[in-house]
C-alpha positions as CSV (number, residue, x, y, z in Angstrom):
1,X,149.7,81.8,131.4
2,X,149.3,78.1,130.7
3,X,146.1,76.4,129.7
4,X,144.6,73.2,130.9
5,X,141.8,71.5,128.9
6,X,139.3,69.2,130.6
7,X,137.1,67.0,128.5
8,X,133.7,65.8,129.7
9,X,132.8,62.3,128.6
10,X,132.0,62.1,124.9
11,X,134.0,65.2,124.0
12,X,137.5,63.8,123.9
13,X,137.9,64.2,120.2
14,X,137.1,67.9,120.3
15,X,139.3,68.3,123.4
16,X,142.3,66.8,121.5
17,X,141.9,69.3,118.7
18,X,141.8,72.2,121.2
19,X,144.8,70.8,123.1
20,X,146.8,70.6,119.8
21,X,145.8,74.1,118.7
22,X,146.5,75.7,122.0
23,X,149.6,73.7,123.0
24,X,147.7,73.1,126.3
25,X,147.9,70.6,129.0
26,X,145.3,67.8,129.2
27,X,143.5,67.9,132.5
28,X,141.9,64.8,134.1
29,X,138.4,65.1,135.3
30,X,136.2,62.5,137.1
31,X,132.5,62.8,136.5
32,X,130.2,60.2,138.0
33,X,126.9,59.8,139.9
34,X,126.4,59.0,143.5
35,X,123.9,56.2,144.2
36,X,121.1,58.7,144.7
37,X,121.7,60.2,141.2
38,X,123.6,63.4,142.3
39,X,126.7,64.4,140.4
40,X,130.2,63.9,141.6
41,X,132.9,66.0,140.0
42,X,136.7,66.0,140.7
43,X,139.4,67.9,138.9
44,X,142.4,65.6,139.1
45,X,144.9,68.1,137.6
46,X,146.1,71.3,139.4
47,X,144.6,74.5,138.0
48,X,145.9,77.3,140.3
49,X,147.0,80.3,138.2
50,X,146.0,78.6,134.9
51,X,143.5,79.2,132.3
52,X,140.9,76.4,132.3
53,X,138.9,75.2,129.3
54,X,136.0,72.9,130.0
55,X,134.8,71.0,126.9
56,X,131.2,69.8,127.3
57,X,128.3,69.9,124.8
58,X,125.0,70.8,126.4
59,X,122.6,68.7,124.5
60,X,120.5,66.9,127.1
61,X,121.5,69.8,129.3
62,X,119.6,68.6,132.3
63,X,122.1,65.8,132.9
64,X,125.2,67.8,131.9
65,X,124.8,71.3,133.1
66,X,125.2,70.7,136.8
67,X,128.4,68.7,136.5
68,X,129.8,71.4,134.2
69,X,128.9,74.2,136.6
70,X,130.4,72.2,139.5
71,X,133.6,71.8,137.5
72,X,133.7,75.5,136.7
73,X,133.1,76.4,140.4
74,X,135.8,73.9,141.5
75,X,138.3,75.4,139.0
76,X,137.6,78.9,140.3
77,X,137.8,77.7,144.0
78,X,141.1,75.9,143.3
79,X,142.6,79.2,141.9
80,X,142.1,79.1,138.2
81,X,142.9,82.5,136.7
82,X,140.2,82.1,134.0
83,X,137.5,79.5,133.3
84,X,136.0,79.0,129.8
85,X,133.5,76.7,128.4
86,X,133.5,75.1,124.9
87,X,130.0,73.8,124.3
88,X,129.6,72.6,120.7
89,X,125.8,72.5,121.4
90,X,124.4,75.1,123.7
91,X,121.1,74.0,125.3
92,X,118.3,76.1,126.7
93,X,117.8,78.6,123.9
94,X,114.5,77.5,122.5
95,X,112.3,78.9,125.3
96,X,113.3,82.5,124.6
97,X,110.0,84.2,125.4
98,X,106.9,83.5,127.4
99,X,104.5,82.0,124.8
100,X,101.9,81.1,127.4
101,X,101.1,82.6,130.8
102,X,103.2,81.1,133.5
103,X,106.0,79.7,131.3
104,X,109.6,80.0,132.4
105,X,111.9,81.9,130.0
106,X,114.6,79.2,130.5
107,X,117.0,80.7,128.0
108,X,117.6,83.8,130.0
109,X,117.7,82.0,133.3
110,X,120.2,79.4,132.0
111,X,122.4,82.2,130.6
112,X,122.5,84.0,134.0
113,X,123.5,80.7,135.7
114,X,126.3,79.9,133.2
115,X,127.5,83.5,133.2
116,X,128.0,83.4,136.9
117,X,130.4,80.5,136.7
118,X,132.6,81.1,133.7
119,X,134.5,84.0,132.0
120,X,133.8,83.0,128.4
121,X,131.8,80.6,126.3
122,X,132.4,79.3,122.7
123,X,129.6,77.4,120.9
124,X,128.6,76.4,117.4
125,X,125.5,77.8,115.7
126,X,123.4,78.6,118.8
127,X,119.6,78.4,118.3
128,X,119.1,82.2,118.3
129,X,115.6,82.8,117.1
130,X,114.4,86.0,118.8
131,X,117.8,87.0,120.1
132,X,120.2,88.7,117.8
133,X,123.3,87.5,119.7
134,X,124.2,85.5,122.8
135,X,125.3,88.8,124.4
136,X,121.6,89.7,124.8
137,X,121.3,87.1,127.6
138,X,124.9,86.1,128.5
139,X,127.0,88.5,130.5
140,X,130.3,86.7,129.8
141,X,132.4,86.9,126.6
142,X,131.0,84.7,123.9
143,X,132.2,83.5,120.5
144,X,130.2,81.6,117.9
145,X,131.7,79.1,115.3
146,X,129.6,78.4,112.2
147,X,129.3,74.8,110.9
148,X,127.7,75.6,107.5
149,X,130.9,76.1,105.5
150,X,132.4,72.7,106.7
151,X,129.1,70.8,106.3
152,X,128.6,72.4,102.8
153,X,132.2,71.4,101.8
154,X,131.7,67.8,103.0
155,X,128.4,67.6,101.0
156,X,130.1,69.0,97.8
157,X,132.9,66.4,98.2
158,X,130.9,63.3,99.2
159,X,127.3,63.6,97.8
160,X,126.5,63.6,94.1
161,X,122.8,64.4,94.4
162,X,121.4,65.7,97.6
163,X,118.4,67.4,99.1
164,X,118.5,69.0,102.5
165,X,115.7,69.1,105.0
166,X,115.7,70.2,108.6
167,X,113.9,68.7,111.6
168,X,111.6,71.7,112.2
169,X,110.8,75.2,110.9
170,X,113.3,76.9,113.1
171,X,116.1,75.0,111.5
172,X,115.3,76.5,108.1
173,X,118.0,79.2,108.4
174,X,120.8,76.7,108.8
175,X,119.5,74.3,106.2
176,X,119.3,77.2,103.7
177,X,122.8,78.3,104.4
178,X,124.2,74.8,104.0
179,X,122.2,74.3,100.9
180,X,123.6,77.4,99.3
181,X,127.1,76.4,100.1
182,X,126.7,72.8,99.0
183,X,124.9,73.8,95.8
184,X,122.0,71.5,96.4
185,X,118.3,72.1,96.9
186,X,116.5,72.2,100.2
187,X,112.9,72.2,101.4
188,X,110.7,72.5,104.3
189,X,110.1,69.7,106.8
190,X,107.3,67.4,105.8
191,X,104.2,67.5,108.0
């Protein structure tokens, strides 16, 4: 089965790497806004019978998630055999429990929505704090790539004296892993 890779705006570089590794076809996608702010999505490459890969990071997920889901739904409606998502950053994982009465547990809700539109999901170092794996909330196949080895190697090759610090307490697990691999000290975020 042939594969077609569609890159959302800003993710062309990653899509090129995926295209080369898979020997896939580059798909053309149009993503824009109607005057009222609603999303318009058009797959401008046939997908019937193909495996479709949608490359879209989900930082600022509120603006990106609906176009991504519309593209996944369109691919399925147009006959794609499989639809997968490569999201280098996967949003909506921080609110993983109800900390205060009345709060939405958005991580579980977002996972159910995405799981309903795709067959698989690949991401990098998801913010799993109280979940052991994405499989606890996502019902589709998931795979996780880890950035720490590459970041550590870059630091070892390019930084003579470094000190690593994360943006918040929850980042400590990743900062510590990069620090160990890079051979440089790390510390807690300053108050």
